[in-house]
C-alpha positions as CSV (number, residue, x, y, z in Angstrom):
1,M,14.9,-35.9,1.5
2,R,13.5,-34.0,-1.5
3,T,12.4,-30.4,-1.0
4,G,10.3,-28.1,-3.0
5,I,10.1,-24.3,-2.9
6,R,7.1,-22.4,-1.6
7,I,7.1,-18.6,-2.1
8,H,4.8,-16.5,0.0
9,G,3.5,-13.2,-1.3
10,L,3.8,-9.6,0.0
11,D,1.9,-10.4,3.2
12,A,4.3,-13.1,4.3
13,P,6.3,-12.4,7.5
14,R,9.9,-11.4,7.1
15,F,12.5,-14.1,7.0
16,A,14.9,-12.1,9.2
17,P,15.0,-8.6,10.6
18,G,16.4,-6.2,8.1
19,K,15.6,-4.6,4.8
20,H,17.3,-7.0,2.4
21,S,16.4,-10.4,4.0
22,A,14.5,-11.6,1.0
23,W,17.4,-10.8,-1.3
24,I,19.8,-12.7,1.0
25,A,17.5,-15.7,1.1
26,A,17.0,-15.6,-2.7
27,A,20.8,-15.4,-3.2
28,L,21.4,-18.3,-0.9
29,L,18.8,-20.4,-2.7
30,G,20.0,-19.5,-6.2
31,L,16.9,-17.4,-7.0
32,A,18.8,-14.1,-7.4
33,P,18.6,-14.2,-11.3
34,L,14.9,-14.3,-11.1
35,A,14.8,-11.2,-9.0
36,A,17.4,-9.5,-11.2
37,S,15.3,-10.0,-14.3
38,S,12.4,-8.0,-12.7
39,A,14.8,-5.4,-11.4
40,A,16.0,-4.7,-15.0
41,A,12.7,-3.1,-15.9
42,P,11.5,-1.2,-12.8
43,D,9.3,1.2,-14.9
44,A,7.1,-1.7,-16.2
45,P,3.6,-1.5,-14.9
46,G,2.7,-4.2,-12.3
47,Q,6.3,-4.8,-11.4
48,I,7.3,-5.0,-7.8
49,D,10.7,-3.7,-6.7
50,P,12.5,-6.8,-5.4
51,A,14.5,-4.6,-3.0
52,T,11.4,-3.6,-1.1
53,S,9.4,-6.8,-1.5
54,S,8.7,-8.7,1.6
55,A,8.4,-12.1,-0.2
56,M,9.8,-15.1,1.6
57,V,11.1,-18.4,0.3
58,E,10.4,-21.5,2.3
59,L,11.7,-25.0,1.6
60,V,8.9,-27.6,1.9
61,P,9.5,-31.3,2.0
62,L,7.9,-33.3,-0.8
63,Q,6.5,-36.8,-0.7
64,P,9.0,-39.4,-1.8
65,V,8.5,-40.6,-5.4
66,A,8.7,-44.4,-6.0
67,E,11.8,-45.2,-8.0
68,P,10.9,-46.4,-11.5
69,A,11.9,-49.9,-12.2
70,A,14.6,-50.5,-14.8
71,P,13.1,-51.2,-18.2
72,V,13.1,-54.9,-19.0
73,I,14.6,-55.6,-22.5
74,E,13.2,-58.9,-23.7
75,D,14.8,-61.0,-26.4
76,A,17.5,-58.4,-26.9
77,P,20.5,-60.0,-28.7
78,A,23.8,-60.1,-27.1
79,P,26.0,-57.1,-28.1
80,S,28.3,-59.4,-30.2
81,A,25.4,-61.2,-31.9
82,P,24.8,-60.2,-35.5
83,Q,21.7,-58.0,-36.1
84,E,19.2,-59.1,-38.8
85,A,16.9,-56.9,-40.9
86,I,14.1,-58.6,-42.7
87,V,14.2,-58.0,-46.4
88,G,10.9,-59.6,-47.3
89,R,9.0,-62.8,-48.1
90,G,8.7,-64.6,-51.4
91,S,9.3,-67.7,-53.4
92,A,12.7,-69.5,-53.4
93,S,14.1,-72.1,-55.8
94,Y,17.4,-73.8,-56.1
95,Y,20.1,-74.1,-58.8
96,A,19.9,-76.9,-61.3
97,A,23.0,-79.3,-61.3
98,K,24.1,-78.0,-64.8
99,F,25.3,-74.7,-63.2
100,D,27.8,-76.5,-60.9
101,G,31.3,-75.2,-61.7
102,R,30.1,-72.3,-63.9
103,R,31.2,-68.7,-63.2
104,T,28.8,-66.6,-61.1
105,A,28.1,-62.9,-61.6
106,S,30.6,-62.2,-58.8
107,G,33.3,-64.0,-60.8
108,E,33.7,-67.1,-58.5
109,R,32.8,-70.6,-59.6
110,F,29.4,-71.9,-58.5
111,D,29.5,-74.8,-56.0
112,N,26.2,-76.6,-55.4
113,G,27.6,-77.9,-52.1
114,A,28.3,-74.5,-50.7
115,M,25.8,-72.3,-48.8
116,T,25.4,-69.6,-51.5
117,A,22.6,-67.9,-53.3
118,A,21.6,-65.5,-56.1
119,H,19.6,-62.3,-55.5
120,R,18.7,-59.5,-57.9
121,T,19.8,-56.5,-55.9
122,L,21.7,-57.5,-52.7
123,P,25.4,-56.8,-52.8
124,F,27.8,-59.7,-53.4
125,G,29.1,-61.1,-50.1
126,T,25.9,-60.2,-48.1
127,L,24.9,-62.8,-45.6
128,V,21.2,-63.6,-45.7
129,R,19.2,-65.9,-43.3
130,V,16.7,-67.8,-45.5
131,T,13.8,-69.3,-43.5
132,N,11.3,-71.8,-45.0
133,L,7.9,-70.6,-43.8
134,A,6.3,-74.0,-44.2
135,N,8.6,-75.8,-41.7
136,G,10.5,-73.0,-39.9
137,R,14.0,-74.3,-41.0
138,S,16.6,-71.7,-41.9
139,V,20.1,-71.4,-43.2
140,V,22.6,-68.6,-43.7
141,V,23.7,-68.1,-47.3
142,R,26.2,-65.7,-49.0
143,I,25.1,-63.8,-52.1
144,N,27.5,-64.5,-54.9
145,D,25.3,-64.4,-58.0
146,R,22.5,-62.5,-59.7
147,G,19.0,-63.9,-60.2
148,P,16.6,-65.6,-60.1
149,F,15.4,-64.9,-63.6
150,T,12.1,-66.7,-63.2
151,A,9.1,-64.5,-62.6
152,G,7.8,-64.5,-59.1
153,R,11.0,-65.8,-57.5
154,M,12.9,-63.9,-54.9
155,I,16.1,-65.9,-54.4
156,D,17.9,-68.9,-55.8
157,V,19.8,-71.0,-53.3
158,S,22.4,-73.7,-53.9
159,R,21.3,-77.4,-53.7
160,A,23.0,-77.8,-50.2
161,A,21.0,-74.8,-48.8
162,A,17.7,-76.1,-50.5
163,S,18.3,-79.5,-48.9
164,E,18.7,-77.9,-45.4
165,L,15.6,-75.9,-46.0
166,G,13.5,-78.8,-47.2
167,L,12.9,-77.3,-50.7
168,V,14.4,-80.1,-52.8
169,A,11.2,-82.3,-53.1
170,R,9.0,-79.4,-54.4
171,G,11.7,-77.5,-56.1
172,H,10.5,-74.2,-54.6
173,G,8.9,-72.8,-51.5
174,M,7.8,-69.6,-49.6
175,V,10.7,-68.1,-47.6
176,E,11.5,-65.1,-45.5
177,L,14.8,-63.3,-46.1
178,A,16.7,-61.4,-43.4
179,V,20.0,-59.7,-44.1
180,I,22.6,-60.3,-41.4
181,A,24.6,-57.2,-40.4
182,D,27.9,-57.9,-38.5
């Protein structure tokens, strides 16, 4: 049962016979520090001497409060699932066949059959989910090169990634990029 505290003023009946019954009740209820703070300045105008006060403390039952329901977390990823942060939306294209086998900016050889991509600023090795906005298909690629160097393009993906995304026929498309944080 929850209880509240109701304090009656000077005209309240005494708690128990005796001069210090209010002090005893306050001490038992943990209110003594409140009384001590007013006793520290007895000369202040309007202050009542707690030793002579006939105030009484009474415990009053309070109405029960409904327990709040636990918050529902919808679509929260599992703790072991990687988190994704959306980088932005823009145009994507894919590498031409002539780049297959050449060195990338990271130093590794480009493989058109691997799930890799080029981005201007993301660090090498960053995993990025690329989602085709036209059809909803997505792939995860690893950044291993710099580019694209065509104006208006946000990312260049390998031919294997472009095939999965459905970009090969047009050669480019609007995509959304999300960095995957492990």
